[in-house]
N, C-alpha and C positions, 0 to 999 in steps of 0.2 A: 504494500500500500504506500502510495506517495503522500506528499504533504497536501496536495490539492484533492478535493472531493472528486471522485471519478478517475483519479490518476492511479492506475494499478496495472500490474503485469502478472502473468502466471508463468512458472517455469517448473519443469519436472526435475527430480533429483538427478536423472541421467543427463539432462541438458546442463544443469549446474555443475556436475562433475566434469563434463567435457570442457566447459568454460574455465573452470578452476585449473584443470590440467594444462590447458593451453597457456594460461597466464603464468602458471608455475614454470613452464618451459621458457617463456619470455624472460622471467626473472633470472633463471639459471643462465640464459644466454647473455645476460648483463653481468654475470659474475657473482650473483647473490648465492650464498651458501648457508648452511645451517649455522645459527648463532649470529648472523648479521642482523643489524638493526635497520628497519625500514620505517619511514614516516609516510602516512597516507593522508593526503589533503584533498578530500572529495565531498560533494554533497551526498545526501541520503539517496543513493541510486543503487541499482543492482550491481553495477561494476565495483562499488565499494565492498560489497559482500564477497564478490569474486576475488578481489585483491587481498582481503583479509584471509580468506580460506587458502589462497595460493601461498601466501607467506607461511601460514601454519603448515601447509602440506610439505614445504621444503625445510621447515624448521627455523625459519627466520622470525625474529621478534618484530612485531609491528606496533606502531603507535598511531592511533587515528586522531587527526586534527581536523575537525569539521570545518567546512568551507566558510563559515561565518567568522572565523578568526581573522585578525588583521595580519598583514605581512610581518610586522614586528613580533607578534605572538607566535607565528609560525616559525620564524627565525630562531627565537628563544628555545622553542621545543626541539627543533632540529639540533641545535648546538648542545642542549642539555642531554639528549639521549645519544648523541654521537652517531647519528644514522648515516648509512652509506648510500642510501637511495631515497628519493622522494617520488611518490606516485601521485600524479594529479589527474 
């Protein structure tokens, strides 16, 4: 369910698994490995869930910074956690 009334989508577990595996492969191709720290800066959309699950799938730690935060707040969180990749 999205933020707006009537804004919704349906996805099966199989479709979700496929998207998560695809994105996990993208992360691996960027050099992300188990134990790496990733920041995710996205609104509440399906791709946010896919990114979180892909990080978990490969063993990377993730920190979600919702899109409402300012650039300064995002910068502070990135520096504090020492992330190696930002997903937007």
